[in-house]
Steps between C-alpha positions, in 0.01 A plus 500: 500500500203636308140485618222469249248784519169348605245619247192332353604614152846460350722806454463535128358758269198429283578809286866456410583637849369848421253640751185380324251577772203294379701180456684547830171570680359174366796314658544695826153645562470762772849428637661724236469860386655749258758754622719764328852623567625861500546486120137389452588144395239240604558176689266235631582396856383193691558486877579160653569555868807725537601432138373626165491390139548809280421484127641787290638583161866414451724793607723494187321281242197679356203268454638228725360425841664447836399385845665495841424307816638600837454694823225757454688794652805446275320421171238777530747768617731426208217502247350824625820702551807343338609551139446189283870433433 
């Protein structure tokens, strides 16, 4: 059974899912911030309890966007340290 992530804003990207900080800040306000992984790639992360919404560029499709929702420790560890594919 799946539980819906309780969030005032829907999990969608206003900038074609790429980490467009100004548009994401207008949706999520102070709940989100920009982070970078070991390769210097940016991502916008929004914390919702023990979970996160992570907006990044797509790992294999240049110019496309991607976002993940899940447990903060798993999502953030994989973004910061794991290879994209």
